[in-house]
N, C-alpha and C positions, 0 to 999 in steps of 0.2 A: 676776175682778182684788180684790185682796187690798186694804181699802181703808190701809194703808200702803202697800201699790205707789204704789198712786194719789198719799195725798199726797205723797212722792218724786218722780213723775213731773214733779206740779206744782211741788211744789221746784226741780227739775230747769228746767222751762219761767217760773219766776219770775227764775232767775237767766241763762239769757236773753234775755226781755224789759230786764233791769234792766241786761245791759251794756250792748243794744242801744241803751238810750238815754242807757247815759252816753258812747256812745263818737259820739251825736249833739250831743253837749252838747261835746264834750271838745274845749279849744282855739277856742273861739263865743265871741267877746263876745259880752251879752246884744243887741245895739246890733246886730249880722251875722246876728245866731240868727233878731231877731224880721223881719227884711228876707226871708225865704230863707221857702216860702210850704211850700214842699216838704217841708223841716228839722221845719218845728211841725207840717206834718202825723205826720210819720212818726215826730215823737215822744207823739202824743198818743197816737195808735196804739197805740205800745212799751210805755208804759205802763198804756192799756189793759187792754192785754193781760195784760202783769202785773199789775194790781191783776184780771180774771174768776182767774187761775191763783190768785191769792191765795183769793180768793172759794172758788175749788172745794176749796183745803182743808180738810178734819172737822175738826168742835172740837179732836175729843182731839190734828188735828198741829197749833192753834195752841192749843193748851196745855201744848204738847210744847216750844216752842219761844217761849219771850214774849220775846224780845230780838228780834221781827220787830211792828214797826208792825201788824198784821192791820187793826182800822179804818181808819188814816188809808191806808191801802194801796187799800182795798174803798171806801170814802168817793168817793174820788181816782177811781175805775175809774166812779164812779156821773155822779160829772159827767160825767168824757170823754165816757159811755157814754147820757143822756140833757140833760143840759144843753152842750149842743153850742155855743150862742149864746153863754154867760156862762164861755169859757171863759179863764183867766189866763194867758198864754202867759209872762209874768212869775214866773209862782208853780211855773208847770208846769217850765219850764228849771229855775233856781234848787232846786224838790225832787230836777230827774236833776243840779244842781255837787252839793248836798251831801248826799243824802239819799239814793239811789242803793249811792253808793259804800259807806258802810255797811253798807248791805245785798246789795249783794255780797259783801262779807267778811263779816258773819254766814253767808251764803248760803255761803259757801266752806269755813265752820267747819260749820258742819252736811254736806251733803251730802261734805265731807271725811270726815266722820267713819263715811256708811254707806259708805265706798268699800270 
């Protein structure tokens, strides 16, 4: 598979996991979210997989899309994958509420250009 095709597949994966993350915190106060261990684990996993897909995009692909915060996404993935005892669920929740919708809009724009 060509690098561009792989990159586009990873961008689609990112969009899918971002939408899942957004749905997990939609209409949820942090207090309610924080008491729901299954929802917290699901958000951790969606955000981890979002970061994993971002990590797999080629360096050239990342340069083509400077509107995406690649380092933040990948760094967050690393924390989720390796520092599970240190996860700040408030920060994860806030990210899913504020940063993920911006990412979804950017991915929609990028992937809309490629259809």
